[in-house]
mmCIF file of the N, C-alpha and C atoms, coordinates in Angstrom:
data_MODEL
# 
_entry.id   MODEL 
# 
loop_
_atom_site.group_PDB 
_atom_site.id 
_atom_site.type_symbol 
_atom_site.label_atom_id 
_atom_site.label_alt_id 
_atom_site.label_comp_id 
_atom_site.label_asym_id 
_atom_site.label_entity_id 
_atom_site.label_seq_id 
_atom_site.pdbx_PDB_ins_code 
_atom_site.Cartn_x 
_atom_site.Cartn_y 
_atom_site.Cartn_z 
_atom_site.occupancy 
_atom_site.B_iso_or_equiv 
_atom_site.pdbx_formal_charge 
_atom_site.auth_seq_id 
_atom_site.auth_comp_id 
_atom_site.auth_asym_id 
_atom_site.auth_atom_id 
_atom_site.pdbx_PDB_model_num 
ATOM 1   N N  . MET A 1 1  ? 15.903 -3.504  17.254  1.00 0.00 ? 1  MET A N  1 
ATOM 2   C CA . MET A 1 1  ? 14.575 -3.499  16.662  1.00 0.00 ? 1  MET A CA 1 
ATOM 3   C C  . MET A 1 1  ? 14.559 -4.601  15.584  1.00 0.00 ? 1  MET A C  1 
ATOM 4   N N  . ARG A 1 2  ? 13.515 -5.212  15.576  1.00 0.00 ? 2  ARG A N  1 
ATOM 5   C CA . ARG A 1 2  ? 13.271 -6.437  14.606  1.00 0.00 ? 2  ARG A CA 1 
ATOM 6   C C  . ARG A 1 2  ? 12.164 -6.067  13.588  1.00 0.00 ? 2  ARG A C  1 
ATOM 7   N N  . ILE A 1 3  ? 12.348 -6.854  12.321  1.00 0.00 ? 3  ILE A N  1 
ATOM 8   C CA . ILE A 1 3  ? 11.149 -6.540  11.538  1.00 0.00 ? 3  ILE A CA 1 
ATOM 9   C C  . ILE A 1 3  ? 10.365 -7.816  11.380  1.00 0.00 ? 3  ILE A C  1 
ATOM 10  N N  . VAL A 1 4  ? 8.865  -7.524  11.551  1.00 0.00 ? 4  VAL A N  1 
ATOM 11  C CA . VAL A 1 4  ? 8.049  -8.571  11.481  1.00 0.00 ? 4  VAL A CA 1 
ATOM 12  C C  . VAL A 1 4  ? 7.081  -8.371  10.085  1.00 0.00 ? 4  VAL A C  1 
ATOM 13  N N  . TRP A 1 5  ? 7.188  -9.339  9.278   1.00 0.00 ? 5  TRP A N  1 
ATOM 14  C CA . TRP A 1 5  ? 6.220  -9.145  8.093   1.00 0.00 ? 5  TRP A CA 1 
ATOM 15  C C  . TRP A 1 5  ? 4.982  -9.857  8.439   1.00 0.00 ? 5  TRP A C  1 
ATOM 16  N N  . THR A 1 6  ? 3.909  -9.261  8.084   1.00 0.00 ? 6  THR A N  1 
ATOM 17  C CA . THR A 1 6  ? 2.589  -9.782  8.160   1.00 0.00 ? 6  THR A CA 1 
ATOM 18  C C  . THR A 1 6  ? 2.489  -10.811 6.976   1.00 0.00 ? 6  THR A C  1 
ATOM 19  N N  . LEU A 1 7  ? 1.260  -11.742 7.178   1.00 0.00 ? 7  LEU A N  1 
ATOM 20  C CA . LEU A 1 7  ? 1.165  -12.628 6.036   1.00 0.00 ? 7  LEU A CA 1 
ATOM 21  C C  . LEU A 1 7  ? 0.854  -11.898 4.911   1.00 0.00 ? 7  LEU A C  1 
ATOM 22  N N  . GLN A 1 8  ? -0.276 -10.988 4.908   1.00 0.00 ? 8  GLN A N  1 
ATOM 23  C CA . GLN A 1 8  ? -0.445 -10.189 3.924   1.00 0.00 ? 8  GLN A CA 1 
ATOM 24  C C  . GLN A 1 8  ? 0.510  -9.526  3.089   1.00 0.00 ? 8  GLN A C  1 
ATOM 25  N N  . ALA A 1 9  ? 1.478  -8.962  3.865   1.00 0.00 ? 9  ALA A N  1 
ATOM 26  C CA . ALA A 1 9  ? 2.700  -8.331  3.280   1.00 0.00 ? 9  ALA A CA 1 
ATOM 27  C C  . ALA A 1 9  ? 3.496  -9.359  2.370   1.00 0.00 ? 9  ALA A C  1 
ATOM 28  N N  . LYS A 1 10 ? 3.775  -10.573 3.059   1.00 0.00 ? 10 LYS A N  1 
ATOM 29  C CA . LYS A 1 10 ? 4.415  -11.565 2.160   1.00 0.00 ? 10 LYS A CA 1 
ATOM 30  C C  . LYS A 1 10 ? 3.751  -11.961 0.943   1.00 0.00 ? 10 LYS A C  1 
ATOM 31  N N  . GLU A 1 11 ? 2.409  -12.004 1.159   1.00 0.00 ? 11 GLU A N  1 
ATOM 32  C CA . GLU A 1 11 ? 1.571  -12.284 -0.186  1.00 0.00 ? 11 GLU A CA 1 
ATOM 33  C C  . GLU A 1 11 ? 1.834  -11.103 -1.128  1.00 0.00 ? 11 GLU A C  1 
ATOM 34  N N  . ASP A 1 12 ? 1.635  -10.071 -0.612  1.00 0.00 ? 12 ASP A N  1 
ATOM 35  C CA . ASP A 1 12 ? 1.865  -8.846  -1.584  1.00 0.00 ? 12 ASP A CA 1 
ATOM 36  C C  . ASP A 1 12 ? 3.175  -8.851  -2.301  1.00 0.00 ? 12 ASP A C  1 
ATOM 37  N N  . LEU A 1 13 ? 4.205  -9.238  -1.639  1.00 0.00 ? 13 LEU A N  1 
ATOM 38  C CA . LEU A 1 13 ? 5.380  -9.150  -2.218  1.00 0.00 ? 13 LEU A CA 1 
ATOM 39  C C  . LEU A 1 13 ? 5.410  -10.303 -3.260  1.00 0.00 ? 13 LEU A C  1 
ATOM 40  N N  . ARG A 1 14 ? 4.803  -11.335 -3.019  1.00 0.00 ? 14 ARG A N  1 
ATOM 41  C CA . ARG A 1 14 ? 4.864  -12.363 -4.022  1.00 0.00 ? 14 ARG A CA 1 
ATOM 42  C C  . ARG A 1 14 ? 4.076  -11.989 -5.203  1.00 0.00 ? 14 ARG A C  1 
ATOM 43  N N  . GLU A 1 15 ? 2.913  -11.479 -4.976  1.00 0.00 ? 15 GLU A N  1 
ATOM 44  C CA . GLU A 1 15 ? 2.323  -11.075 -6.159  1.00 0.00 ? 15 GLU A CA 1 
ATOM 45  C C  . GLU A 1 15 ? 2.785  -9.871  -7.085  1.00 0.00 ? 15 GLU A C  1 
ATOM 46  N N  . ILE A 1 16 ? 3.582  -8.968  -6.382  1.00 0.00 ? 16 ILE A N  1 
ATOM 47  C CA . ILE A 1 16 ? 4.188  -8.095  -6.902  1.00 0.00 ? 16 ILE A CA 1 
ATOM 48  C C  . ILE A 1 16 ? 5.289  -8.630  -7.838  1.00 0.00 ? 16 ILE A C  1 
ATOM 49  N N  . LYS A 1 17 ? 6.170  -9.567  -7.366  1.00 0.00 ? 17 LYS A N  1 
ATOM 50  C CA . LYS A 1 17 ? 7.132  -10.210 -8.121  1.00 0.00 ? 17 LYS A CA 1 
ATOM 51  C C  . LYS A 1 17 ? 6.567  -10.901 -9.378  1.00 0.00 ? 17 LYS A C  1 
ATOM 52  N N  . THR A 1 18 ? 5.293  -11.903 -9.112  1.00 0.00 ? 18 THR A N  1 
ATOM 53  C CA . THR A 1 18 ? 4.671  -12.425 -10.093 1.00 0.00 ? 18 THR A CA 1 
ATOM 54  C C  . THR A 1 18 ? 4.284  -11.671 -11.055 1.00 0.00 ? 18 THR A C  1 
ATOM 55  N N  . PHE A 1 19 ? 3.800  -10.478 -10.757 1.00 0.00 ? 19 PHE A N  1 
ATOM 56  C CA . PHE A 1 19 ? 3.195  -9.633  -11.902 1.00 0.00 ? 19 PHE A CA 1 
ATOM 57  C C  . PHE A 1 19 ? 4.317  -8.859  -12.588 1.00 0.00 ? 19 PHE A C  1 
ATOM 58  N N  . ILE A 1 20 ? 5.406  -8.456  -12.185 1.00 0.00 ? 20 ILE A N  1 
ATOM 59  C CA . ILE A 1 20 ? 6.556  -8.059  -12.722 1.00 0.00 ? 20 ILE A CA 1 
ATOM 60  C C  . ILE A 1 20 ? 7.324  -9.020  -13.560 1.00 0.00 ? 20 ILE A C  1 
ATOM 61  N N  . ALA A 1 21 ? 7.303  -10.242 -13.121 1.00 0.00 ? 21 ALA A N  1 
ATOM 62  C CA . ALA A 1 21 ? 7.981  -11.380 -13.784 1.00 0.00 ? 21 ALA A CA 1 
ATOM 63  C C  . ALA A 1 21 ? 7.503  -11.642 -14.989 1.00 0.00 ? 21 ALA A C  1 
ATOM 64  N N  . ARG A 1 22 ? 6.169  -11.361 -15.258 1.00 0.00 ? 22 ARG A N  1 
ATOM 65  C CA . ARG A 1 22 ? 5.572  -11.825 -16.485 1.00 0.00 ? 22 ARG A CA 1 
ATOM 66  C C  . ARG A 1 22 ? 6.261  -11.379 -17.700 1.00 0.00 ? 22 ARG A C  1 
ATOM 67  N N  . ASP A 1 23 ? 6.806  -10.020 -17.484 1.00 0.00 ? 23 ASP A N  1 
ATOM 68  C CA . ASP A 1 23 ? 7.610  -9.404  -18.578 1.00 0.00 ? 23 ASP A CA 1 
ATOM 69  C C  . ASP A 1 23 ? 8.998  -9.264  -18.298 1.00 0.00 ? 23 ASP A C  1 
ATOM 70  N N  . ALA A 1 24 ? 9.458  -9.205  -17.184 1.00 0.00 ? 24 ALA A N  1 
ATOM 71  C CA . ALA A 1 24 ? 10.840 -9.172  -16.845 1.00 0.00 ? 24 ALA A CA 1 
ATOM 72  C C  . ALA A 1 24 ? 11.310 -9.945  -15.570 1.00 0.00 ? 24 ALA A C  1 
ATOM 73  N N  . PRO A 1 25 ? 11.644 -11.232 -15.628 1.00 0.00 ? 25 PRO A N  1 
ATOM 74  C CA . PRO A 1 25 ? 11.886 -11.885 -14.492 1.00 0.00 ? 25 PRO A CA 1 
ATOM 75  C C  . PRO A 1 25 ? 13.004 -11.400 -13.516 1.00 0.00 ? 25 PRO A C  1 
ATOM 76  N N  . PHE A 1 26 ? 14.264 -10.968 -14.225 1.00 0.00 ? 26 PHE A N  1 
ATOM 77  C CA . PHE A 1 26 ? 15.270 -10.420 -13.498 1.00 0.00 ? 26 PHE A CA 1 
ATOM 78  C C  . PHE A 1 26 ? 15.044 -9.022  -12.745 1.00 0.00 ? 26 PHE A C  1 
ATOM 79  N N  . SER A 1 27 ? 14.218 -8.335  -13.406 1.00 0.00 ? 27 SER A N  1 
ATOM 80  C CA . SER A 1 27 ? 13.620 -7.096  -12.757 1.00 0.00 ? 27 SER A CA 1 
ATOM 81  C C  . SER A 1 27 ? 12.738 -7.109  -11.583 1.00 0.00 ? 27 SER A C  1 
ATOM 82  N N  . ALA A 1 28 ? 11.995 -8.290  -11.509 1.00 0.00 ? 28 ALA A N  1 
ATOM 83  C CA . ALA A 1 28 ? 11.122 -8.487  -10.551 1.00 0.00 ? 28 ALA A CA 1 
ATOM 84  C C  . ALA A 1 28 ? 11.774 -9.109  -9.160  1.00 0.00 ? 28 ALA A C  1 
ATOM 85  N N  . VAL A 1 29 ? 13.021 -9.788  -9.500  1.00 0.00 ? 29 VAL A N  1 
ATOM 86  C CA . VAL A 1 29 ? 13.683 -10.064 -8.271  1.00 0.00 ? 29 VAL A CA 1 
ATOM 87  C C  . VAL A 1 29 ? 14.559 -8.929  -7.734  1.00 0.00 ? 29 VAL A C  1 
ATOM 88  N N  . ALA A 1 30 ? 14.948 -8.174  -8.561  1.00 0.00 ? 30 ALA A N  1 
ATOM 89  C CA . ALA A 1 30 ? 15.574 -6.847  -8.194  1.00 0.00 ? 30 ALA A CA 1 
ATOM 90  C C  . ALA A 1 30 ? 14.780 -5.925  -7.410  1.00 0.00 ? 30 ALA A C  1 
ATOM 91  N N  . PHE A 1 31 ? 13.602 -5.952  -8.064  1.00 0.00 ? 31 PHE A N  1 
ATOM 92  C CA . PHE A 1 31 ? 12.548 -4.743  -7.518  1.00 0.00 ? 31 PHE A CA 1 
ATOM 93  C C  . PHE A 1 31 ? 12.138 -5.277  -5.999  1.00 0.00 ? 31 PHE A C  1 
ATOM 94  N N  . VAL A 1 32 ? 11.816 -6.707  -5.810  1.00 0.00 ? 32 VAL A N  1 
ATOM 95  C CA . VAL A 1 32 ? 11.458 -7.105  -4.481  1.00 0.00 ? 32 VAL A CA 1 
ATOM 96  C C  . VAL A 1 32 ? 12.694 -7.151  -3.553  1.00 0.00 ? 32 VAL A C  1 
ATOM 97  N N  . ARG A 1 33 ? 13.754 -7.334  -4.053  1.00 0.00 ? 33 ARG A N  1 
ATOM 98  C CA . ARG A 1 33 ? 15.097 -7.044  -3.183  1.00 0.00 ? 33 ARG A CA 1 
ATOM 99  C C  . ARG A 1 33 ? 14.982 -5.449  -2.614  1.00 0.00 ? 33 ARG A C  1 
ATOM 100 N N  . ARG A 1 34 ? 14.860 -4.595  -3.547  1.00 0.00 ? 34 ARG A N  1 
ATOM 101 C CA . ARG A 1 34 ? 14.803 -3.185  -3.100  1.00 0.00 ? 34 ARG A CA 1 
ATOM 102 C C  . ARG A 1 34 ? 13.817 -3.022  -2.087  1.00 0.00 ? 34 ARG A C  1 
ATOM 103 N N  . LEU A 1 35 ? 12.686 -3.662  -2.183  1.00 0.00 ? 35 LEU A N  1 
ATOM 104 C CA . LEU A 1 35 ? 11.577 -3.266  -1.233  1.00 0.00 ? 35 LEU A CA 1 
ATOM 105 C C  . LEU A 1 35 ? 11.835 -3.865  0.151   1.00 0.00 ? 35 LEU A C  1 
ATOM 106 N N  . LYS A 1 36 ? 12.585 -4.840  -0.014  1.00 0.00 ? 36 LYS A N  1 
ATOM 107 C CA . LYS A 1 36 ? 12.946 -5.455  1.339   1.00 0.00 ? 36 LYS A CA 1 
ATOM 108 C C  . LYS A 1 36 ? 14.064 -4.898  1.982   1.00 0.00 ? 36 LYS A C  1 
ATOM 109 N N  . ARG A 1 37 ? 14.953 -4.194  1.292   1.00 0.00 ? 37 ARG A N  1 
ATOM 110 C CA . ARG A 1 37 ? 16.138 -3.519  1.667   1.00 0.00 ? 37 ARG A CA 1 
ATOM 111 C C  . ARG A 1 37 ? 15.450 -2.332  2.229   1.00 0.00 ? 37 ARG A C  1 
ATOM 112 N N  . ALA A 1 38 ? 14.450 -1.654  1.557   1.00 0.00 ? 38 ALA A N  1 
ATOM 113 C CA . ALA A 1 38 ? 14.115 -0.311  2.378   1.00 0.00 ? 38 ALA A CA 1 
ATOM 114 C C  . ALA A 1 38 ? 13.334 -0.602  3.601   1.00 0.00 ? 38 ALA A C  1 
ATOM 115 N N  . VAL A 1 39 ? 12.804 -1.715  3.791   1.00 0.00 ? 39 VAL A N  1 
ATOM 116 C CA . VAL A 1 39 ? 12.188 -2.305  5.171   1.00 0.00 ? 39 VAL A CA 1 
ATOM 117 C C  . VAL A 1 39 ? 13.315 -2.627  6.094   1.00 0.00 ? 39 VAL A C  1 
ATOM 118 N N  . ASP A 1 40 ? 14.224 -3.263  5.724   1.00 0.00 ? 40 ASP A N  1 
ATOM 119 C CA . ASP A 1 40 ? 15.397 -3.543  6.572   1.00 0.00 ? 40 ASP A CA 1 
ATOM 120 C C  . ASP A 1 40 ? 16.063 -2.234  6.913   1.00 0.00 ? 40 ASP A C  1 
ATOM 121 N N  . ASP A 1 41 ? 16.066 -1.199  6.183   1.00 0.00 ? 41 ASP A N  1 
ATOM 122 C CA . ASP A 1 41 ? 16.717 0.114   6.644   1.00 0.00 ? 41 ASP A CA 1 
ATOM 123 C C  . ASP A 1 41 ? 16.051 0.583   7.878   1.00 0.00 ? 41 ASP A C  1 
ATOM 124 N N  . LEU A 1 42 ? 14.934 0.242   7.937   1.00 0.00 ? 42 LEU A N  1 
ATOM 125 C CA . LEU A 1 42 ? 14.019 0.821   9.262   1.00 0.00 ? 42 LEU A CA 1 
ATOM 126 C C  . LEU A 1 42 ? 14.616 0.456   10.495  1.00 0.00 ? 42 LEU A C  1 
ATOM 127 N N  . LYS A 1 43 ? 15.289 -0.880  10.581  1.00 0.00 ? 43 LYS A N  1 
ATOM 128 C CA . LYS A 1 43 ? 16.030 -1.072  11.786  1.00 0.00 ? 43 LYS A CA 1 
ATOM 129 C C  . LYS A 1 43 ? 16.890 0.137   12.449  1.00 0.00 ? 43 LYS A C  1 
ATOM 130 N N  . GLY A 1 44 ? 17.557 0.647   11.545  1.00 0.00 ? 44 GLY A N  1 
ATOM 131 C CA . GLY A 1 44 ? 18.603 1.646   11.904  1.00 0.00 ? 44 GLY A CA 1 
ATOM 132 C C  . GLY A 1 44 ? 17.892 3.147   11.959  1.00 0.00 ? 44 GLY A C  1 
ATOM 133 N N  . PHE A 1 45 ? 16.777 3.316   11.192  1.00 0.00 ? 45 PHE A N  1 
ATOM 134 C CA . PHE A 1 45 ? 16.226 4.547   11.035  1.00 0.00 ? 45 PHE A CA 1 
ATOM 135 C C  . PHE A 1 45 ? 14.474 4.405   11.265  1.00 0.00 ? 45 PHE A C  1 
ATOM 136 N N  . PRO A 1 46 ? 13.999 4.083   12.359  1.00 0.00 ? 46 PRO A N  1 
ATOM 137 C CA . PRO A 1 46 ? 12.662 3.750   12.537  1.00 0.00 ? 46 PRO A CA 1 
ATOM 138 C C  . PRO A 1 46 ? 11.713 4.809   12.397  1.00 0.00 ? 46 PRO A C  1 
ATOM 139 N N  . GLU A 1 47 ? 12.162 6.189   12.306  1.00 0.00 ? 47 GLU A N  1 
ATOM 140 C CA . GLU A 1 47 ? 11.381 7.187   12.149  1.00 0.00 ? 47 GLU A CA 1 
ATOM 141 C C  . GLU A 1 47 ? 11.304 7.605   10.618  1.00 0.00 ? 47 GLU A C  1 
ATOM 142 N N  . ARG A 1 48 ? 12.011 6.753   9.709   1.00 0.00 ? 48 ARG A N  1 
ATOM 143 C CA . ARG A 1 48 ? 12.150 7.123   8.291   1.00 0.00 ? 48 ARG A CA 1 
ATOM 144 C C  . ARG A 1 48 ? 10.597 7.096   7.714   1.00 0.00 ? 48 ARG A C  1 
ATOM 145 N N  . GLY A 1 49 ? 10.531 7.665   6.593   1.00 0.00 ? 49 GLY A N  1 
ATOM 146 C CA . GLY A 1 49 ? 9.195  7.722   5.812   1.00 0.00 ? 49 GLY A CA 1 
ATOM 147 C C  . GLY A 1 49 ? 8.204  8.899   6.551   1.00 0.00 ? 49 GLY A C  1 
ATOM 148 N N  . ARG A 1 50 ? 7.072  9.007   6.199   1.00 0.00 ? 50 ARG A N  1 
ATOM 149 C CA . ARG A 1 50 ? 6.177  10.009  6.695   1.00 0.00 ? 50 ARG A CA 1 
ATOM 150 C C  . ARG A 1 50 ? 5.097  9.283   7.275   1.00 0.00 ? 50 ARG A C  1 
ATOM 151 N N  . VAL A 1 51 ? 4.386  10.006  8.088   1.00 0.00 ? 51 VAL A N  1 
ATOM 152 C CA . VAL A 1 51 ? 3.050  9.472   8.780   1.00 0.00 ? 51 VAL A CA 1 
ATOM 153 C C  . VAL A 1 51 ? 1.842  9.194   7.689   1.00 0.00 ? 51 VAL A C  1 
ATOM 154 N N  . VAL A 1 52 ? 1.272  8.141   7.885   1.00 0.00 ? 52 VAL A N  1 
ATOM 155 C CA . VAL A 1 52 ? 0.262  7.745   6.817   1.00 0.00 ? 52 VAL A CA 1 
ATOM 156 C C  . VAL A 1 52 ? -0.840 8.957   7.178   1.00 0.00 ? 52 VAL A C  1 
ATOM 157 N N  . PRO A 1 53 ? -1.115 9.591   6.032   1.00 0.00 ? 53 PRO A N  1 
ATOM 158 C CA . PRO A 1 53 ? -1.971 10.880  6.020   1.00 0.00 ? 53 PRO A CA 1 
ATOM 159 C C  . PRO A 1 53 ? -3.399 10.311  6.866   1.00 0.00 ? 53 PRO A C  1 
ATOM 160 N N  . GLU A 1 54 ? -3.984 9.290   6.062   1.00 0.00 ? 54 GLU A N  1 
ATOM 161 C CA . GLU A 1 54 ? -5.349 9.063   6.419   1.00 0.00 ? 54 GLU A CA 1 
ATOM 162 C C  . GLU A 1 54 ? -5.506 8.415   7.907   1.00 0.00 ? 54 GLU A C  1 
ATOM 163 N N  . ILE A 1 55 ? -4.362 7.986   8.454   1.00 0.00 ? 55 ILE A N  1 
ATOM 164 C CA . ILE A 1 55 ? -4.338 7.401   9.844   1.00 0.00 ? 55 ILE A CA 1 
ATOM 165 C C  . ILE A 1 55 ? -3.963 8.626   10.859  1.00 0.00 ? 55 ILE A C  1 
ATOM 166 N N  . GLY A 1 56 ? -2.881 9.156   10.593  1.00 0.00 ? 56 GLY A N  1 
ATOM 167 C CA . GLY A 1 56 ? -2.400 10.494  11.419  1.00 0.00 ? 56 GLY A CA 1 
ATOM 168 C C  . GLY A 1 56 ? -1.615 9.998   12.822  1.00 0.00 ? 56 GLY A C  1 
ATOM 169 N N  . LYS A 1 57 ? -1.278 8.825   12.902  1.00 0.00 ? 57 LYS A N  1 
ATOM 170 C CA . LYS A 1 57 ? -0.548 8.433   14.079  1.00 0.00 ? 57 LYS A CA 1 
ATOM 171 C C  . LYS A 1 57 ? 1.021  8.277   13.723  1.00 0.00 ? 57 LYS A C  1 
ATOM 172 N N  . PRO A 1 58 ? 1.803  8.831   14.648  1.00 0.00 ? 58 PRO A N  1 
ATOM 173 C CA . PRO A 1 58 ? 3.212  9.074   14.433  1.00 0.00 ? 58 PRO A CA 1 
ATOM 174 C C  . PRO A 1 58 ? 3.849  7.457   14.453  1.00 0.00 ? 58 PRO A C  1 
ATOM 175 N N  . GLU A 1 59 ? 3.299  6.652   14.907  1.00 0.00 ? 59 GLU A N  1 
ATOM 176 C CA . GLU A 1 59 ? 3.945  5.202   14.996  1.00 0.00 ? 59 GLU A CA 1 
ATOM 177 C C  . GLU A 1 59 ? 3.600  4.659   13.738  1.00 0.00 ? 59 GLU A C  1 
ATOM 178 N N  . ILE A 1 60 ? 2.547  4.859   12.643  1.00 0.00 ? 60 ILE A N  1 
ATOM 179 C CA . ILE A 1 60 ? 2.454  4.395   11.603  1.00 0.00 ? 60 ILE A CA 1 
ATOM 180 C C  . ILE A 1 60 ? 2.829  5.172   10.465  1.00 0.00 ? 60 ILE A C  1 
ATOM 181 N N  . ARG A 1 61 ? 3.786  4.623   9.775   1.00 0.00 ? 61 ARG A N  1 
ATOM 182 C CA . ARG A 1 61 ? 4.435  5.418   8.669   1.00 0.00 ? 61 ARG A CA 1 
ATOM 183 C C  . ARG A 1 61 ? 4.378  4.765   7.455   1.00 0.00 ? 61 ARG A C  1 
ATOM 184 N N  . GLU A 1 62 ? 4.900  5.311   6.359   1.00 0.00 ? 62 GLU A N  1 
ATOM 185 C CA . GLU A 1 62 ? 4.714  4.819   5.023   1.00 0.00 ? 62 GLU A CA 1 
ATOM 186 C C  . GLU A 1 62 ? 6.058  4.965   4.379   1.00 0.00 ? 62 GLU A C  1 
ATOM 187 N N  . LEU A 1 63 ? 6.609  3.946   3.503   1.00 0.00 ? 63 LEU A N  1 
ATOM 188 C CA . LEU A 1 63 ? 7.684  4.279   2.452   1.00 0.00 ? 63 LEU A CA 1 
ATOM 189 C C  . LEU A 1 63 ? 6.972  4.126   1.269   1.00 0.00 ? 63 LEU A C  1 
ATOM 190 N N  . LEU A 1 64 ? 7.372  5.103   0.339   1.00 0.00 ? 64 LEU A N  1 
ATOM 191 C CA . LEU A 1 64 ? 6.869  4.949   -1.048  1.00 0.00 ? 64 LEU A CA 1 
ATOM 192 C C  . LEU A 1 64 ? 8.058  4.566   -2.024  1.00 0.00 ? 64 LEU A C  1 
ATOM 193 N N  . ARG A 1 65 ? 7.769  3.467   -2.627  1.00 0.00 ? 65 ARG A N  1 
ATOM 194 C CA . ARG A 1 65 ? 8.768  2.833   -3.595  1.00 0.00 ? 65 ARG A CA 1 
ATOM 195 C C  . ARG A 1 65 ? 8.176  2.595   -4.829  1.00 0.00 ? 65 ARG A C  1 
ATOM 196 N N  . GLY A 1 66 ? 8.216  3.492   -5.973  1.00 0.00 ? 66 GLY A N  1 
ATOM 197 C CA . GLY A 1 66 ? 7.691  3.410   -7.170  1.00 0.00 ? 66 GLY A CA 1 
ATOM 198 C C  . GLY A 1 66 ? 6.161  3.430   -7.004  1.00 0.00 ? 66 GLY A C  1 
ATOM 199 N N  . ASN A 1 67 ? 5.416  2.568   -7.482  1.00 0.00 ? 67 ASN A N  1 
ATOM 200 C CA . ASN A 1 67 ? 3.901  2.567   -7.153  1.00 0.00 ? 67 ASN A CA 1 
ATOM 201 C C  . ASN A 1 67 ? 3.420  2.043   -6.073  1.00 0.00 ? 67 ASN A C  1 
ATOM 202 N N  . HIS A 1 68 ? 4.314  1.654   -5.157  1.00 0.00 ? 68 HIS A N  1 
ATOM 203 C CA . HIS A 1 68 ? 3.937  0.770   -4.124  1.00 0.00 ? 68 HIS A CA 1 
ATOM 204 C C  . HIS A 1 68 ? 4.217  1.577   -2.673  1.00 0.00 ? 68 HIS A C  1 
ATOM 205 N N  . ARG A 1 69 ? 3.358  1.219   -1.872  1.00 0.00 ? 69 ARG A N  1 
ATOM 206 C CA . ARG A 1 69 ? 3.438  1.745   -0.466  1.00 0.00 ? 69 ARG A CA 1 
ATOM 207 C C  . ARG A 1 69 ? 3.561  0.838   0.479   1.00 0.00 ? 69 ARG A C  1 
ATOM 208 N N  . ILE A 1 70 ? 4.665  0.970   1.268   1.00 0.00 ? 70 ILE A N  1 
ATOM 209 C CA . ILE A 1 70 ? 5.064  0.014   2.470   1.00 0.00 ? 70 ILE A CA 1 
ATOM 210 C C  . ILE A 1 70 ? 4.431  0.883   3.805   1.00 0.00 ? 70 ILE A C  1 
ATOM 211 N N  . ILE A 1 71 ? 3.633  0.228   4.404   1.00 0.00 ? 71 ILE A N  1 
ATOM 212 C CA . ILE A 1 71 ? 3.031  0.830   5.610   1.00 0.00 ? 71 ILE A CA 1 
ATOM 213 C C  . ILE A 1 71 ? 3.814  0.045   6.932   1.00 0.00 ? 71 ILE A C  1 
ATOM 214 N N  . CYS A 1 72 ? 4.280  0.668   7.848   1.00 0.00 ? 72 CYS A N  1 
ATOM 215 C CA . CYS A 1 72 ? 4.883  0.136   8.916   1.00 0.00 ? 72 CYS A CA 1 
ATOM 216 C C  . CYS A 1 72 ? 4.359  0.598   10.059  1.00 0.00 ? 72 CYS A C  1 
ATOM 217 N N  . ARG A 1 73 ? 4.328  -0.224  11.214  1.00 0.00 ? 73 ARG A N  1 
ATOM 218 C CA . ARG A 1 73 ? 3.859  0.229   12.492  1.00 0.00 ? 73 ARG A CA 1 
ATOM 219 C C  . ARG A 1 73 ? 5.088  -0.131  13.487  1.00 0.00 ? 73 ARG A C  1 
ATOM 220 N N  . LYS A 1 74 ? 5.461  1.012   14.325  1.00 0.00 ? 74 LYS A N  1 
ATOM 221 C CA . LYS A 1 74 ? 6.558  1.035   15.219  1.00 0.00 ? 74 LYS A CA 1 
ATOM 222 C C  . LYS A 1 74 ? 6.047  0.435   16.575  1.00 0.00 ? 74 LYS A C  1 
ATOM 223 N N  . VAL A 1 75 ? 6.289  -0.661  17.049  1.00 0.00 ? 75 VAL A N  1 
ATOM 224 C CA . VAL A 1 75 ? 5.805  -1.053  18.369  1.00 0.00 ? 75 VAL A CA 1 
ATOM 225 C C  . VAL A 1 75 ? 7.169  -1.027  19.333  1.00 0.00 ? 75 VAL A C  1 
ATOM 226 N N  . PRO A 1 76 ? 6.784  -0.604  20.624  1.00 0.00 ? 76 PRO A N  1 
ATOM 227 C CA . PRO A 1 76 ? 7.891  -0.725  21.503  1.00 0.00 ? 76 PRO A CA 1 
ATOM 228 C C  . PRO A 1 76 ? 8.381  -2.087  21.683  1.00 0.00 ? 76 PRO A C  1 
ATOM 229 N N  . ALA A 1 77 ? 9.483  -2.126  22.034  1.00 0.00 ? 77 ALA A N  1 
ATOM 230 C CA . ALA A 1 77 ? 10.306 -3.721  22.196  1.00 0.00 ? 77 ALA A CA 1 
ATOM 231 C C  . ALA A 1 77 ? 9.896  -4.184  23.404  1.00 0.00 ? 77 ALA A C  1 
ATOM 232 N N  . ARG A 1 78 ? 9.649  -5.369  23.407  1.00 0.00 ? 78 ARG A N  1 
ATOM 233 C CA . ARG A 1 78 ? 9.383  -6.290  24.763  1.00 0.00 ? 78 ARG A CA 1 
ATOM 234 C C  . ARG A 1 78 ? 10.766 -6.353  25.617  1.00 0.00 ? 78 ARG A C  1 
ATOM 235 N N  . ARG A 1 79 ? 10.608 -6.148  26.856  1.00 0.00 ? 79 ARG A N  1 
ATOM 236 C CA . ARG A 1 79 ? 11.591 -6.325  27.648  1.00 0.00 ? 79 ARG A CA 1 
ATOM 237 C C  . ARG A 1 79 ? 11.630 -7.817  28.268  1.00 0.00 ? 79 ARG A C  1 
ATOM 238 N N  . ASN A 1 80 ? 12.718 -8.343  28.365  1.00 0.00 ? 80 ASN A N  1 
ATOM 239 C CA . ASN A 1 80 ? 12.905 -9.701  29.027  1.00 0.00 ? 80 ASN A CA 1 
ATOM 240 C C  . ASN A 1 80 ? 12.939 -9.445  30.415  1.00 0.00 ? 80 ASN A C  1 
ATOM 241 N N  . LEU A 1 81 ? 12.149 -10.179 31.258  1.00 0.00 ? 81 LEU A N  1 
ATOM 242 C CA . LEU A 1 81 ? 12.172 -10.050 32.749  1.00 0.00 ? 81 LEU A CA 1 
ATOM 243 C C  . LEU A 1 81 ? 12.809 -11.115 33.219  1.00 0.00 ? 81 LEU A C  1 
# 
């Protein structure tokens, strides 16, 4: 399984880091690292998290970290022919 970040997700991470860094630069880096690690853990546990309630599709899940919600969509792997 591979992880693909959307452009919006990358921008959101930058904004989160910038916001936290105003008061705590080192905490900002550490927090964004923890968010990325939570997403990387999905490689081994793709069913982790709960189904997003307002969507209700089992392939769309969310991980909650602090006040942030990471929404992920599991897509079947493409096979090389």
